[in-house]
C-alpha positions in Angstrom: -6.2 19.7 33.0 -2.4 19.9 32.9 -2.2 19.5 36.7 -3.7 16.0 36.2 -1.0 15.1 33.7 1.7 16.2 36.1 0.3 14.0 38.8 0.0 11.0 36.5 3.6 11.5 35.3 4.9 11.8 38.8 3.1 8.7 39.9 4.5 6.7 37.0 8.0 7.9 37.7 7.7 7.0 41.4 6.4 3.6 40.4 9.3 3.1 38.0 11.8 4.1 40.7 10.3 1.6 43.2 10.5 -1.1 40.5 14.2 -0.3 40.0 14.9 -0.7 43.7 13.5 -4.3 43.6 14.9 -6.1 40.5 12.4 -8.4 39.0 12.6 -11.1 36.3 12.9 -9.7 32.8 9.6 -8.3 31.7 8.0 -9.0 28.3 8.8 -5.4 27.3 12.5 -5.8 28.1 12.6 -9.1 26.3 11.1 -7.5 23.2 13.6 -4.7 23.4 16.5 -7.3 23.6 15.1 -9.5 20.8 14.6 -6.6 18.4 18.0 -5.1 19.3 20.0 -8.3 18.9 18.2 -10.5 16.4 15.9 -8.3 14.3 15.3 -9.0 10.6 14.7 -5.3 9.9 17.5 -4.5 7.5 17.5 -7.9 5.6 13.7 -7.5 5.1 14.1 -3.9 4.0 16.8 -4.9 1.5 14.6 -7.6 0.0 11.6 -5.2 -0.1 13.5 -2.3 -1.7 16.5 -3.7 -3.5 14.9 -7.0 -4.8 11.4 -5.8 -5.4 11.8 -2.1 -5.7 9.3 0.7 -6.2 5.7 -0.3 -5.3 3.2 1.9 -7.1 -0.4 1.1 -6.3 -1.8 -1.1 -9.0 1.6 -2.3 -10.2 3.0 -5.8 -10.6 5.8 -4.8 -8.2 3.4 -3.9 -5.4 1.7 -7.3 -5.9 5.1 -9.0 -5.7 5.8 -7.1 -2.5 2.4 -8.0 -1.0 2.9 -11.7 -1.8 6.4 -11.5 -0.2 4.9 -9.9 2.9 2.2 -12.6 3.2 4.8 -15.4 3.1 7.2 -13.6 5.4 4.5 -12.9 8.0 3.4 -16.5 7.9 7.0 -17.6 8.5 7.2 -15.2 11.5 4.2 -16.9 13.2 1.2 -15.0 11.8 -2.1 -16.8 11.4 -4.2 -16.4 8.3 -1.9 -14.0 6.5 -3.8 -13.0 3.4 -4.7 -10.3 0.9 -7.9 -8.4 1.0 -9.0 -6.7 -2.2 -10.8 -3.5 -3.0 -11.7 -1.6 -6.2 -9.2 1.1 -7.0 -10.4 2.2 -10.4 -8.0 2.3 -13.3 -4.4 2.0 -12.3 -1.8 4.4 -13.6 1.4 3.5 -15.5 4.4 5.7 -15.9 5.8 6.4 -19.4 8.3 8.7 -21.1 8.7 12.3 -19.7 10.9 14.8 -21.5 11.0 18.5 -22.0 13.4 20.9 -23.7 13.9 24.6 -24.1 13.5 25.5 -27.8 15.2 28.9 -27.3 17.8 30.4 -25.0 20.4 27.7 -24.3 18.2 24.8 -25.5 18.8 22.9 -22.3 17.0 19.7 -21.4 14.6 20.3 -18.6 14.3 17.8 -15.6 10.7 16.9 -15.5 8.6 13.9 -14.4 5.0 13.3 -15.2 2.6 14.0 -12.3 1.1 10.7 -11.3 -2.5 9.8 -12.1 -2.6 12.2 -15.1 -3.2 11.6 -18.8 -0.2 12.0 -21.1 0.3 14.5 -23.9 -0.3 12.0 -26.7 2.8 13.3 -28.5 4.9 16.4 -28.2 3.2 19.6 -27.1 4.8 23.1 -27.6 4.1 26.3 -25.8 5.6 29.5 -24.4 6.0 29.4 -20.6 4.0 31.7 -18.4 3.9 31.9 -14.6 0.6 31.6 -12.8 0.4 32.5 -9.1 -3.3 32.4 -8.0 -4.4 32.2 -4.3 -8.1 31.7 -5.1 -10.0 30.1 -7.9 -11.5 33.4 -8.8 -7.9 34.7 -9.3 -7.1 31.6 -11.3 -10.0 32.0 -13.6 -9.1 35.6 -14.3 -5.4 34.9 -14.9 -6.0 31.8 -17.0 -8.1 33.7 -19.5 -5.0 35.0 -21.2 -2.9 31.8 -21.1 -4.5 29.6 -23.7 -1.9 27.4 -25.4 0.8 28.2 -22.9 2.8 25.8 -20.7 2.0 27.2 -17.3 4.5 27.2 -14.5 2.3 26.9 -11.3 3.7 29.0 -8.5 0.7 28.1 -6.3 -2.5 26.2 -6.6 -5.7 27.3 -4.8 -7.0 25.1 -2.1 -10.6 24.1 -1.4 -12.4 26.3 1.2 -14.1 24.6 4.2 -17.4 25.2 2.4 -16.2 23.6 -0.8 -14.9 20.5 1.1 -18.5 19.8 2.3 -19.3 18.8 -1.3 -16.0 17.5 -2.6 -17.4 15.8 -5.8 -19.0 19.1 -6.9 -15.8 21.0 -6.1 -13.7 18.6 -8.1 -16.1 18.7 -11.1 -16.3 22.5 -11.1 -12.5 23.1 -10.8 -11.6 20.5 -13.3 -14.0 22.2 -15.8 -12.3 25.5 -15.1 -8.9 24.0 -15.7 -10.1 22.3 -19.0 -11.7 25.5 -20.2 -8.3 27.3 -19.7 -6.9 25.2 -22.5 -3.3 25.2 -21.4 -0.8 23.3 -23.5 0.6 21.9 -20.3 1.3 22.6 -16.6 4.5 22.5 -14.6 4.3 22.0 -10.9 7.5 22.9 -9.0 9.3 20.4 -6.8 9.5 21.6 -3.2 12.9 20.0 -2.7 16.3 21.4 -3.4 19.5 20.0 -4.8 17.9 19.0 -8.1 15.6 16.4 -6.3 12.3 15.5 -7.9 9.1 15.0 -6.1 5.9 13.0 -6.8 2.2 13.0 -5.9 -1.2 12.4 -7.4 -4.3 10.3 -7.1 -7.9 9.8 -8.3 -9.0 13.0 -6.6 -6.2 15.2 -8.0 -6.8 18.4 -10.0 -4.8 19.1 -13.2 -5.3 15.6 -14.5 -3.9 16.0 -18.0 -0.6 17.3 -19.5 0.9 17.8 -16.0 4.5 17.5 -15.0 6.7 18.3 -12.1 9.9 20.3 -12.7 12.9 20.6 -10.3 13.2 23.9 -8.5 16.5 24.8 -10.2 15.1 24.4 -13.7 11.9 26.3 -12.7 14.1 29.1 -11.5 15.9 29.2 -14.9 12.6 29.6 -16.7 11.6 32.4 -14.3 14.9 34.2 -14.8 14.3 34.2 -18.6 10.8 35.6 -18.1 12.1 38.3 -15.7 14.4 39.5 -18.5 11.6 39.6 -21.0 12.6 36.5 -22.9 9.7 34.1 -23.0 10.9 30.5 -22.8 9.4 28.2 -25.4 9.3 24.5 -24.4 8.6 21.2 -26.1 7.2 18.5 -23.8 6.1 14.9 -24.1 4.5 12.8 -21.3 3.7 9.2 -21.9 2.2 8.1 -18.6 -1.3 6.7 -19.0 -4.2 4.8 -17.3 -4.9 1.1 -17.8 -7.8 0.3 -20.0 -9.8 -1.4 -17.2 -10.4 -0.9 -13.5 -8.3 -3.2 -11.2 -8.4 -4.6 -7.7 -5.9 -3.3 -5.2 -5.0 -5.2 -2.0 -4.1 -4.8 1.7 -2.1 -7.4 3.5 -3.7 -8.6 6.8 -2.2 -11.0 9.3 -2.9 -11.9 12.9 -1.1 -13.1 16.0 -4.0 -14.4 18.1 -4.6 -13.2 21.6 -5.8 -15.3 24.6 -9.0 -13.3 25.3 -12.0 -14.9 23.6 -13.7 -11.5 23.3 -11.6 -11.0 20.2 -10.3 -7.5 20.8 -7.2 -6.4 18.8 -4.5 -3.8 18.4 -3.7 -3.0 14.8 -0.1 -2.3 13.7 -0.3 -0.5 10.4 2.0 0.8 7.7 1.6 1.4 3.9 3.5 -1.0 1.7 2.9 1.0 -1.5 5.4 3.7 -2.5 6.1 6.2 -5.1 8.3 5.1 -8.0 11.1 7.6 -8.3 13.1 5.8 -5.5 12.6 2.4 -3.9 10.4 3.5 -1.0 12.8 2.8 1.9 11.8 5.6 4.2 8.3 6.0 2.8 7.2 3.5 3.8 9.4 0.4 3.7 10.7 1.3 7.2 7.2 1.3 8.7 6.4 -1.9 6.9 9.3 -4.0 8.1 8.9 -2.5 11.7 5.4 -3.8 12.0 6.4 -7.2 10.6 9.3 -7.3 13.0 7.1 -6.7 16.1 5.0 -9.7 15.2 8.2 -11.8 14.6 9.6 -10.8 18.0 6.4 -11.6 19.9 6.3 -15.1 18.3 10.0 -15.7 18.7 9.7 -15.0 22.5 6.6 -17.2 22.7 4.6 -14.3 24.3 0.9 -14.6 24.6 -0.9 -11.3 24.5 -4.4 -10.8 25.8 -5.6 -9.1 22.7 -4.9 -10.2 19.1 -2.0 -8.4 17.3 -3.1 -7.6 13.8 -0.6 -6.3 11.2 -2.2 -4.5 8.3 0.0 -3.3 5.4 -2.2 -0.9 3.4 -1.9 0.0 -0.2 -3.1 3.2 -2.0 -2.0 5.5 0.9 -0.1 7.7 -1.6 -3.3 8.1 -3.7 -5.5 9.3 -0.8 -5.6 6.6 1.9 -7.5 4.2 -0.5 -6.5 1.1 1.4 -7.2 2.2 4.9 -10.5 3.6 3.9 -11.4 0.3 2.2 -10.3 -1.6 5.3 -12.5 0.4 7.6 -15.5 0.0 5.3 -14.9 -3.8 4.9 -14.4 -4.4 8.7 -17.2 -2.1 9.9 -18.7 -4.9 12.0 -15.5 -5.4 14.1 -14.4 -1.8 14.5 -15.7 -1.9 18.1 -13.2 -4.6 18.9 -10.2 -2.4 18.1 -8.3 -1.3 21.2 -6.0 1.0 19.3 -4.2 1.5 16.0 -0.5 2.3 15.6 0.6 3.5 12.2 4.2 4.4 11.4 4.6 6.7 8.4 7.1 9.5 9.3 10.3 8.1 7.9 13.0 5.9 9.5 14.1 8.2 12.3 14.1 7.5 16.1 10.8 7.8 17.8 10.6 10.9 20.0 7.0 11.0 21.1 3.3 10.4 20.4 0.3 12.7 20.2 -2.5 11.8 22.6 -5.0 13.1 19.9 -6.3 15.7 22.4 -8.0 13.0 24.5 -7.2 13.4 28.2 -8.4 9.8 28.9 -5.6 8.4 26.6 -2.7 10.3 28.3 -2.2 8.1 31.3 -2.5 4.8 29.5 0.0 6.0 26.9 2.4 7.1 29.7 2.0 3.8 31.5 2.5 1.7 28.3 5.6 3.6 27.3 7.3 3.6 30.7 9.3 0.5 30.0 10.8 2.2 26.9 12.5 5.0 29.0 15.9 3.4 28.3 15.4 4.0 24.6 15.5 7.8 24.9 13.1 10.6 25.9 9.6 10.0 24.5 7.1 12.8 25.0 3.3 12.5 25.0 2.1 15.7 23.4 -1.4 17.2 23.6 -2.0 17.4 19.9 -3.8 16.0 16.9 -2.1 14.4 13.9 -3.1 13.6 10.4 -1.8 12.6 7.0 -1.7 8.8 7.0 -3.6 5.6 7.3 -4.7 6.2 10.9 -7.1 8.9 9.8 -10.1 6.7 8.8 -9.9 5.0 12.2 -9.7 8.4 14.0 -12.9 9.4 12.1 -14.6 6.5 13.9 -13.4 7.6 17.3 -10.9 4.7 17.5 -7.7 5.5 19.5 -4.8 5.9 17.0 -1.3 6.9 17.8 1.2 7.8 15.0 4.7 8.3 16.3 6.6 11.5 16.0 10.1 10.7 14.7 13.5 12.4 14.2 12.9 13.9 10.8 16.6 13.5 9.7 16.4 14.3 5.9 12.9 12.8 5.4 10.9 15.9 4.6 13.7 17.8 2.8 15.1 15.0 0.7 13.9 11.4 0.7 10.1 11.6 0.9 8.5 11.1 -2.6 11.9 11.6 -4.3 14.5 9.6 -6.1 16.6 9.7 -2.9 14.2 7.5 -1.1 16.6 4.5 -0.8 18.1 2.4 1.9 21.2 4.7 1.9 19.1 7.1 4.1 18.1 4.5 6.7 20.2 4.3 9.8 19.8 0.8 11.3 20.1 2.0 14.9 17.3 4.5 14.4 15.1 2.0 12.8 15.7 -0.5 15.6 14.9 2.1 18.3 11.7 3.0 16.5 10.6 -0.6 16.3 11.5 -1.3 19.9 9.4 1.7 21.1 6.5 0.6 19.0 6.8 -2.9 20.3 6.7 -1.7 23.9 3.7 0.5 23.3 1.9 -2.3 21.4 2.5 -4.8 24.2 1.1 -2.3 26.8 -2.0 -1.8 24.6 -2.4 -5.5 23.9 -2.6 -6.2 27.6 -3.7 -3.0 29.3 -7.1 -1.6 30.2 -9.6 -0.9 27.5 -9.3 2.6 26.1 -12.4 4.6 25.8 -13.5 6.0 22.4 -12.7 9.6 21.5 -14.9 12.3 22.9 -15.9 14.7 20.1 
């Protein structure tokens, strides 16, 4: 079917060339590009979100403050019925003390943070360090048999097989029992980042849910060097993070800019407003949050009237396993058929370089047409590919068109994502503006274009 794509692209380019030959009044897309380029609130909003409010761990008071801020700001930008929608998240997790020290060798303090959504150590635990590198759970069970009372440095963690994923609750119960039966004094995951940067992850479905910490790669290497020379490192570790006593309600922010069509179709602009708490969540995902808010502001400021309703949804719980987007899809089941498309930005703050068509041929031409007015913002490819890993997934599972942008990675994967370096210092205004402009152009095309078909299995 690639020949069809070439014909579509050629036709669009020919049409664009004819349009250039006959100048027309400024289009809505060009006005959006100009408005966002010259009068955006992107950086001031990002500063308020990250510098004034700060980290936004799901279930925390800071996330609630951020959500209340977003509701008020969206209302001031022209949104209708900006509000919070609650869902049950279970018991929220709260960070506490995290410390570790070598009791032999040079006695150095080890750089550790407690893995999120895990129980603490309830005091100081001691143990000799051992390395565990298991590719399967059978290997893990065999190796763990001789590591009772040790603090285990995890080189790798087995993943669920496709068969095990079919019954995830059973898989989690069986593997957690295996881990509990091993009776480790503690476990140390290794940060995947260099330059002494930490990393964070965890959620209700995580394994290793007690006495678990993350150690920098440099300090993990020091422990392994000692072991290689036959000198077993002995470590004292204390982790004070804990779960709240009672379950809590988490929230998504929802706000509309109504369309003119009485049918009530919509385009959802989504981003997750929660973040990890080592940094201030600027690139993950403050950038996506303020971009979606800015698009609504610009549409209102220009007094544009889209055919379909523009709905901004700022999800929570993304970092714990897409909790907010799953809850949204469940709560809005009766209106899913009215969703034209979903745009979710969650790949950092870099320039947008393309979109996947989610391997749906019927979506390629509409994407090309909608993005044609953005050609002045740089080359933007439509790639025959699937994507995953963020809040668009629950919509994709229902066959709803969803298009997460591909972005210039800059230092997102290697440095800022989930680390203490996730701050505004790593956001380039020009890149964030370009990403928002591209999303605004695509959103406008989807708000007013032909109805997209549902995904073909």
